[in-house]
VOBA-1610 file (N, C-alpha, C; in pm, whole numbers, padded with zeros to 5 digits, always signed):
BEGIN
Unk+01227+02201+03154Unk+01315+02296+03066Unk+01190+02330+02994Unk+01123+02312+02953Unk+01015+02379+02836Unk+00928+02465+02940Unk+00874+02448+03051Unk+00797+02537+03138Unk+00895+02649+03207Unk+01052+02620+03234Unk+01094+02755+03266Unk+01138+02823+03122Unk+01113+02786+03025Unk+01153+02839+02908Unk+01052+02912+02870Unk+00926+02879+02949Unk+00785+02970+02854Unk+00797+03044+02976Unk+00794+03045+03113Unk+00796+03117+03220Unk+00918+03260+03191Unk+01001+03209+03148Unk+01121+03367+03088Unk+01059+03428+02991Unk+01044+03335+02859Unk+01010+03414+02766Unk+00893+03464+02724Unk+00771+03356+02794Unk+00640+03437+02767Unk+00546+03406+02897Unk+00568+03485+02981Unk+00532+03502+03101Unk+00374+03494+03148Unk+00314+03558+03039Unk+00168+03554+03038Unk+00116+03455+02976Unk+00185+03385+02889Unk+00126+03225+02842Unk+00179+03113+02917Unk+00190+03100+03054Unk+00275+02995+03103Unk+00154+02854+03080Unk+00032+02873+03070Unk-00076+02796+03067Unk-00042+02681+02928Unk+00008+02736+02819Unk+00068+02668+02698Unk+00173+02562+02749Unk+00279+02565+02846Unk+00358+02538+02868Unk+00304+02405+02934Unk+00240+02417+03079Unk+00195+02327+03120Unk+00071+02229+03093Unk+00022+02282+02947Unk-00049+02191+02902Unk+00012+02096+02832Unk+00113+02126+02731Unk+00193+02053+02647Unk+00318+01957+02755Unk+00308+01998+02857Unk+00405+01931+02948Unk+00348+01819+03008Unk+00229+01818+03030Unk+00126+01699+03070Unk+00161+01562+03012Unk+00121+01470+03132Unk+00139+01337+03078Unk+00048+01318+02973Unk+00049+01261+02859Unk-00025+01230+02728Unk-00120+01117+02758Unk-00126+01037+02850Unk-00229+00930+02889Unk-00328+00936+02960Unk-00300+01086+03028Unk-00400+01106+03137Unk-00452+01251+03118Unk-00593+01254+03055Unk-00675+01339+03039Unk-00687+01436+03202Unk-00704+01386+03279Unk-00714+01492+03382Unk-00597+01581+03409Unk-00506+01531+03387Unk-00394+01657+03398Unk-00389+01724+03308Unk-00439+01728+03179Unk-00473+01848+03087Unk-00558+01942+03126Unk-00650+01902+03180Unk-00740+02025+03198Unk-00724+02062+03386Unk-00602+01965+03447Unk-00585+02018+03558Unk-00678+01998+03667Unk-00735+01857+03666Unk-00886+01839+03749Unk-00819+01699+03794Unk-00902+01722+03954Unk-00892+01582+04010Unk-00966+01484+03948Unk-00932+01349+03983Unk-00968+01224+03937Unk-01109+01207+03987Unk-01207+01277+04071Unk-01318+01248+04111Unk-01401+01341+04058Unk-01335+01439+03953Unk-01440+01548+03914Unk-01559+01491+03806Unk-01647+01562+03821Unk-01773+01564+03757Unk-01782+01584+03590Unk-01873+01558+03532Unk-01866+01579+03387Unk-01884+01744+03374Unk-01969+01796+03444Unk-02007+01932+03470Unk-01849+02013+03471Unk-01795+01980+03557Unk-01670+02013+03572Unk-01563+02002+03494Unk-01555+01898+03404Unk-01485+01892+03270Unk-01544+02013+03185Unk-01667+01996+03169Unk-01670+02096+03073Unk-01670+02257+03093Unk-01650+02291+03236Unk-01603+02413+03265Unk-01485+02455+03272Unk-01435+02360+03318Unk-01271+02370+03290Unk-01206+02377+03158Unk-01271+02310+03046Unk-01236+02325+02928Unk-01281+02483+02847Unk-01392+02490+02899Unk-01424+02635+02864Unk-01322+02753+02893Unk-01309+02702+03005Unk-01171+02836+03106Unk-01073+02803+02984Unk-00995+02700+03016Unk-00896+02677+02974Unk-00886+02715+02790Unk-00954+02690+02723Unk-00976+02678+02567Unk-00952+02833+02563Unk-01040+02944+02632Unk-00991+03073+02607Unk-00874+03117+02647Unk-00819+03044+02691Unk-00656+03095+02715Unk-00576+03043+02617Unk-00577+02943+02561Unk-00544+02885+02472Unk-00565+02891+02326Unk-00660+02965+02290Unk-00740+02966+02158Unk-00661+03005+02046Unk-00604+02954+01907Unk-00531+03032+01834Unk-00588+03152+01773Unk-00694+03218+01799Unk-00736+03288+01720Unk-00719+03436+01819Unk-00706+03412+01971Unk-00697+03487+02048Unk-00527+03547+02100Unk-00440+03407+02073Unk-00341+03451+02096Unk-00251+03373+01998Unk-00140+03454+01989Unk-00009+03478+01878Unk+00079+03321+01916Unk+00043+03258+02029Unk+00174+03177+02085Unk+00203+03100+01985Unk+00333+03058+01942Unk+00357+02949+01843Unk+00279+02788+01856Unk+00261+02769+02002Unk+00227+02632+02061Unk+00054+02652+02062Unk+00025+02750+02023Unk-00108+02756+02106Unk-00209+02688+02054Unk-00212+02643+01891Unk-00273+02547+01827Unk-00279+02407+01898Unk-00113+02386+01928Unk-00119+02227+01946Unk-00184+02224+02100Unk-00181+02334+02203Unk-00231+02319+02293Unk-00403+02326+02322Unk-00453+02385+02249Unk-00586+02382+02184Unk-00617+02249+02172Unk-00551+02170+02059Unk-00582+02060+01997Unk-00561+01989+02148Unk-00500+01993+02218Unk-00461+01872+02359Unk-00586+01885+02453Unk-00630+02010+02468Unk-00735+02074+02552Unk-00869+01980+02494Unk-00891+01989+02370Unk-01005+01938+02291Unk-00979+01794+02317Unk-00896+01718+02272Unk-00914+01552+02277Unk-00909+01518+02434Unk-00893+01608+02565Unk-00867+01542+02663Unk-01028+01576+02694Unk-01081+01661+02657Unk-01245+01663+02708Unk-01327+01563+02612Unk-01274+01517+02541Unk-01355+01401+02441Unk-01334+01278+02515Unk-01208+01296+02564Unk-01200+01161+02634Unk-01267+01118+02773Unk-01281+01236+02818Unk-01344+01264+02967Unk-01476+01229+02956Unk-01494+01281+02843Unk-01676+01273+02801Unk-01710+01150+02774Unk-01641+01073+02726Unk-01671+00948+02688Unk-01642+00844+02779Unk-01782+00771+02844Unk-01822+00684+02894Unk-01692+00592+02965Unk-01675+00515+02817Unk-01590+00416+02803Unk-01473+00457+02865Unk-01389+00554+02830Unk-01277+00609+02810Unk-01239+00657+02973Unk-01327+00738+03001Unk-01327+00783+03144Unk-01360+00662+03280Unk-01409+00554+03217Unk-01467+00439+03309Unk-01283+00373+03291Unk-01213+00372+03197Unk-01093+00300+03200Unk-00996+00366+03293Unk-00981+00493+03253Unk-00922+00594+03342Unk-00932+00596+03526Unk-01054+00586+03534Unk-01123+00585+03650Unk-01080+00429+03740Unk-01096+00335+03608Unk-01005+00197+03700Unk-00855+00196+03731Unk-00786+00269+03602Unk-00649+00287+03687Unk-00593+00376+03767Unk-00713+00453+03804Unk-00716+00534+03936Unk-00700+00454+04070Unk-00850+00361+04064Unk-00864+00311+04144Unk-00738+00169+04199Unk-00700+00123+04089Unk-00589+00030+04129Unk-00456+00096+04183Unk-00448+00237+04139Unk-00322+00289+04188Unk-00350+00312+04320Unk-00454+00345+04374Unk-00512+00377+04572Unk-00487+00240+04582Unk-00533+00130+04537Unk-00503-00017+04610Unk-00403-00036+04621Unk-00333-00002+04525Unk-00159-00042+04560Unk-00072+00044+04679Unk-00123+00206+04667Unk-00064+00295+04741Unk-00094+00220+04895Unk-00245+00232+04865Unk-00303+00161+05045Unk-00219+00021+05131Unk-00189-00027+04991Unk-00123-00175+05058Unk+00019-00139+05090Unk+00078-00045+05029Unk+00200-00011+05039Unk+00203+00080+05184Unk+00135+00135+05210Unk+00121+00213+05352Unk+00107+00114+05450Unk-00038+00031+05416Unk+00005-00073+05523Unk+00106-00150+05585Unk+00154-00180+05472Unk+00273-00239+05495Unk+00389-00175+05560Unk+00398-00018+05568Unk+00464+00057+05597Unk+00441+00090+05774Unk+00306+00076+05805Unk+00270+00102+05955Unk+00292-00011+06063Unk+00294-00116+05950Unk+00347-00270+06043Unk+00471-00247+06124Unk+00552-00167+06042Unk+00682-00160+06056Unk+00721-00068+06161Unk+00646+00083+06113Unk+00723+00214+06177Unk+00575+00231+06260Unk+00613+00257+06427Unk+00507+00267+06466Unk+00512+00430+06470Unk+00597+00508+06472Unk+00546+00635+06452Unk+00487+00666+06317Unk+00497+00618+06234Unk+00371+00636+06096Unk+00269+00576+06129Unk+00269+00497+06218Unk+00110+00406+06235Unk+00031+00528+06348Unk+00124+00601+06442Unk+00044+00684+06550Unk+00004+00785+06451Unk+00076+00850+06354Unk+00075+00963+06281Unk-00045+00945+06196Unk-00091+00851+06153Unk-00190+00768+06050Unk-00313+00800+06156Unk-00313+00767+06283Unk-00410+00745+06344Unk-00461+00901+06398Unk-00378+01015+06371Unk-00432+01125+06375Unk-00427+01192+06248Unk-00390+01148+06154Unk-00418+01205+06006Unk-00488+01136+05947Unk-00652+01169+05988Unk-00749+01042+05913Unk-00777+01098+05764Unk-00762+01231+05708Unk-00773+01258+05581Unk-00613+01253+05526Unk-00557+01147+05529Unk-00437+01144+05441Unk-00450+01108+05316Unk-00545+01056+05250Unk-00571+01027+05115Unk-00604+01176+05043Unk-00651+01244+05113Unk-00716+01407+05083Unk-00547+01482+05074Unk-00498+01448+05133Unk-00336+01530+05152Unk-00257+01556+05033Unk-00192+01630+05024Unk-00094+01681+04916Unk-00002+01546+04860Unk+00022+01502+04957Unk+00145+01409+04949Unk+00088+01298+04888Unk-00028+01221+04942Unk-00101+01102+04860Unk-00147+01139+04721Unk-00233+01286+04695Unk-00247+01284+04570Unk-00121+01329+04476Unk-00026+01312+04550Unk+00123+01339+04425Unk+00197+01223+04383Unk+00193+01126+04497Unk+00199+00982+04514Unk+00088+00873+04391Unk-00053+00952+04396Unk-00135+00899+04330Unk-00127+00943+04169Unk-00093+01030+04159Unk-00066+01091+04038Unk+00020+01023+03954Unk+00154+01013+04010Unk+00241+00933+03988Unk+00257+00770+03956Unk+00158+00701+04072Unk+00134+00578+04024Unk+00038+00553+03885Unk-00035+00668+03887Unk-00139+00657+03762Unk-00081+00656+03629Unk+00054+00730+03649Unk+00107+00757+03571Unk+00199+00615+03494Unk+00230+00576+03623Unk+00302+00440+03597Unk+00221+00330+03531Unk+00070+00316+03590Unk-00014+00203+03549Unk-00039+00238+03383Unk-00070+00361+03343Unk-00129+00402+03216Unk+00002+00376+03150Unk+00117+00394+03153Unk+00223+00361+03106Unk+00249+00223+03079Unk+00218+00137+03158Unk+00220-00008+03117Unk+00125-00082+03050Unk+00008-00034+03054Unk-00088-00066+02991Unk-00106+00003+02847Unk-00038+00104+02853Unk-00028+00157+02709Unk+00099+00075+02627Unk+00174+00013+02722Unk+00262-00039+02641Unk+00239-00220+02583Unk+00153-00253+02707Unk+00106-00354+02667Unk+00003-00363+02533Unk-00105-00275+02534Unk-00162-00233+02435Unk-00069-00260+02288Unk+00029-00149+02285Unk+00092-00165+02178Unk+00164-00270+02125Unk+00195-00337+02240Unk+00279-00476+02200Unk+00172-00598+02119Unk+00071-00606+02219Unk-00065-00627+02146Unk-00080-00630+02033Unk-00121-00507+02000Unk-00113-00460+01855Unk-00037-00485+01756Unk+00072-00491+01793Unk+00238-00524+01694Unk+00195-00686+01691Unk+00144-00759+01772Unk+00140-00876+01741Unk+00006-00907+01666Unk-00094-00820+01660Unk-00176-00887+01593Unk-00157-00845+01463Unk-00082-00718+01450Unk-00084-00675+01300Unk-00010-00780+01223Unk+00120-00837+01289Unk+00230-00937+01231Unk+00142-01070+01181Unk+00036-01106+01262Unk-00034-01213+01232Unk-00128-01186+01115Unk-00216-01060+01149Unk-00273-01023+01012Unk-00157-01018+00903Unk-00082-01013+00903Unk+00003-00973+00798Unk+00061-01136+00759Unk+00061-01183+00846Unk+00105-01356+00790Unk+00000-01426+00710Unk-00140-01397+00764Unk-00254-01453+00717Unk-00293-01398+00568Unk-00238-01277+00588Unk-00279-01190+00438Unk-00189-01288+00346Unk-00048-01306+00347Unk+00086-01357+00327Unk-00015-01487+00256Unk-00050-01541+00348Unk-00090-01718+00331Unk-00161-01693+00245Unk-00264-01585+00255Unk-00368-01621+00161Unk-00325-01585-00006Unk-00200-01473+00003Unk-00236-01412-00136Unk-00158-01532-00193Unk-00066-01618-00096Unk+00018-01754-00184Unk-00075-01810-00200Unk-00193-01868-00150Unk-00300-01971-00184Unk-00354-01923-00312Unk-00381-01774-00323Unk-00496-01752-00427Unk-00376-01792-00549Unk-00216-01730-00552Unk-00117-01738-00646Unk-00146-01883-00683Unk-00126-02005-00620Unk-00122-02147-00624Unk-00242-02159-00720Unk-00355-02137-00686Unk-00469-02157-00773Unk-00482-02093-00885Unk-00441-01999-00911Unk-00410-01894-00993Unk-00355-01998-01111Unk-00223-02035-01072Unk-00119-02123-01146Unk-00194-02231-01211Unk-00244-02310-01106Unk-00318-02433-01168Unk-00436-02402-01240Unk-00497-02263-01238Unk-00606-02292-01327Unk-00560-02221-01459Unk-00466-02137-01479Unk-00397-02117-01604Unk-00328-02246-01674Unk-00270-02345-01541Unk-00247-02472-01609Unk-00318-02537-01683Unk-00441-02529-01620Unk-00568-02625-01675Unk-00613-02606-01773Unk-00631-02447-01796Unk-00660-02406-01940Unk-00585-02410-02039Unk-00450-02435-01995Unk-00343-02414-02114Unk-00340-02581-02175Unk-00388-02653-02070Unk-00398-02798-02126Unk-00519-02829-02183Unk-00627-02733-02147Unk-00742-02803-02256Unk-00727-02725-02368Unk-00682-02618-02391Unk-00615-02533-02502Unk-00549-02577-02575Unk-00510-02694-02572Unk-00398-02785-02654Unk-00462-02944-02689Unk-00600-02931-02632Unk-00658-03094-02624Unk-00639-03126-02786Unk-00706-03059-02859Unk-00715-03037-03023Unk-00590-03103-03108Unk-00499-03024-03060Unk-00378-03040-03126Unk-00347-03177-03066Unk-00332-03197-02927Unk-00294-03346-02869Unk-00342-03470-02956Unk-00483-03448-02979Unk-00608-03548-03042Unk-00531-03570-03163Unk-00517-03438-03269Unk-00480-03455-03387Unk-00341-03500-03430Unk-00268-03475-03312Unk-00137-03546-03335Unk-00136-03716-03311Unk-00214-03746-03251Unk-00252-03860-03186Unk-00313-03963-03296Unk-00418-03888-03371Unk-00472-03957-03498Unk-00364-04007-03568Unk-00295-03853-03628Unk-00179-03882-03694Unk-00105-03984-03692Unk-00057-04016-03612Unk+00018-04112-03539Unk-00028-04235-03567Unk-00158-04274-03527Unk-00217-04423-03527Unk-00217-04421-03716Unk-00275-04286-03780Unk-00297-04332-03915Unk-00137-04390-03985Unk-00033-04272-03980Unk+00065-04316-04067Unk+00195-04376-03970Unk+00168-04412-03858Unk+00269-04483-03787Unk+00371-04370-03737Unk+00459-04435-03661Unk+00538-04328-03598Unk+00633-04273-03689Unk+00642-04119-03680Unk+00714-04072-03820Unk+00879-04069-03731Unk+00971-04100-03825Unk+01094-04072-03825Unk+01161-03939-03835Unk+01211-03889-03732Unk+01279-03748-03713Unk+01402-03752-03814Unk+01426-03648-03863Unk+01538-03610-03930Unk+01687-03617-03848Unk+01760-03740-03934Unk+01886-03742-03845Unk+01875-03874-03747Unk+01734-03901-03722Unk+01732-04038-03658Unk+01764-04149-03674Unk+01846-04241-03646Unk+01830-04378-03722Unk+01712-04492-03681Unk+01679-04563-03783Unk+01599-04695-03781Unk+01640-04801-03823Unk+01592-04883-03716Unk+01644-05008-03700Unk+01638-05085-03826Unk+01676-05174-03885Unk+01694-05263-03970Unk+01597-05341-03980Unk+01507-05397-04080Unk+01430-05470-04077Unk+01445-05631-04082Unk+01376-05719-04016Unk+01387-05839-04001Unk+01421-05919-04157Unk+01474-06028-04145Unk+01479-06081-04306Unk+01366-06163-04369Unk+01277-06186-04245Unk+01151-06232-04284Unk+01058-06153-04330Unk+01101-05999-04336Unk+01001-05915-04370Unk+01064-05851-04463Unk+01149-05901-04524Unk+01223-05806-04650Unk+01131-05848-04761Unk+01064-05749-04827Unk+01011-05803-04951Unk+01097-05832-05086Unk+01213-05762-05074Unk+01298-05808-05209Unk+01368-05958-05186Unk+01325-06037-05105Unk+01402-06159-05091Unk+01263-06249-05129Unk+01325-06373-05199Unk+01231-06491-05294Unk+01189-06580-05137Unk+01319-06543-05078Unk+01290-06672-04976Unk+01276-06619-04847Unk+01230-06715-04735Unk+01209-06675-04629Unk+01312-06770-04524Unk+01381-06647-04461Unk+01462-06723-04367Unk+01416-06748-04254Unk+01429-06858-04197Unk+01392-06906-04074Unk+01467-06863-03916Unk+01399-06818-03823Unk+01483-06761-03714Unk+01538-06852-03624Unk+01673-06832-03604Unk+01749-06965-03545Unk+01714-06906-03399Unk+01699-07055-03339Unk+01677-07023-03158Unk+01822-07008-03138Unk+01827-06891-03050Unk+01964-06895-02986Unk+01972-06978-02840Unk+02091-07034-02822Unk+02044-07080-02647Unk+02044-07229-02636Unk+02014-07296-02773Unk+01980-07457-02766Unk+02095-07545-02763Unk+02223-07471-02732Unk+02359-07534-02690Unk+02405-07509-02586Unk+02474-07527-02500Unk+02523-07522-02379Unk+02639-07436-02444Unk+02727-07309-02392Unk+02805-07285-02418Unk+02952-07332-02418Unk+02970-07486-02353Unk+03067-07565-02387Unk+03062-07665-02467Unk+02935-07677-02529Unk+02925-07791-02643Unk+02982-07737-02779Unk+03005-07797-02844Unk+03038-07759-03001Unk+02900-07781-03096Unk+02941-07690-03187Unk+02814-07685-03300Unk+02833-07846-03380Unk+02755-07914-03398Unk+02756-08046-03445Unk+02774-08061-03583Unk+02709-07917-03670Unk+02712-07937-03807Unk+02905-07881-03841Unk+02969-07828-03761Unk+03089-07778-03762Unk+03202-07872-03733Unk+03163-07966-03648Unk+03263-08043-03546Unk+03325-08152-03652Unk+03417-08202-03671Unk+03472-08329-03755Unk+03422-08442-03679Unk+03370-08461-03547Unk+03382-08602-03450Unk+03231-08592-03476Unk+03169-08518-03565Unk+03017-08562-03561Unk+03006-08650-03695Unk+02936-08759-03680Unk+02882-08815-03805Unk+02769-08857-03799Unk+02708-08857-03926Unk+02547-08885-03970Unk+02541-09025-03945Unk+02463-09052-03907Unk+02406-09220-03880Unk+02405-09295-04017Unk+02461-09419-04003Unk+02470-09508-04118Unk+02308-09524-04146Unk+02319-09563-04287Unk+02160-09611-04327Unk+02215-09758-04319Unk+02114-09832-04282Unk+02100-09995-04267Unk+02018-10046-04393
//
């Protein structure tokens, strides 16, 4: 739809729509080059197309975007690592198409005979179109895997960062507690010394247990403590029993 709109509205600037409608993961499509193009061919094609879509020479509303897409495509293809990655995907796509065609030739005799005549099948337009679509499929799958892996890495980094922050917070609270404990050491020592000197102070409103009579300074006598439990629960106290008689003197 975008290409049709460009043809009808801007017939002279059809190149903008072709560039912007290209598959974003394939830099060869942006420059409209075959996969076996050399570095010099990439540079020449970039200069040629960039002159057509340069924002200073054309007032097309999407000229700047198309020019940036071409510049990025050239940068990727001049980068040896990125170029090798694309070419690896192309080789994988070729291997899959060859295996698929070989499988078809075993079943279809007519196709097998045709293949014997057409030795340049991989250079045909049909094969190039299939290769282009297969490369798109592989690049999309790899990009999806890359983003999924990146998302997992981000989640793991977030979890580790959270654990690190919680650990730091725990040690911070522990250090503050220790500092607070050390800060009140003198106060605690003083309180303990006062307790040793003056005894335990009775708080206001607190009941103090009565003193034992043996310790009462106001009494002139000393009461002997009575041992409890020296009589069984069923026995009567001999001092209060009428049956108890003191022994006669001889």
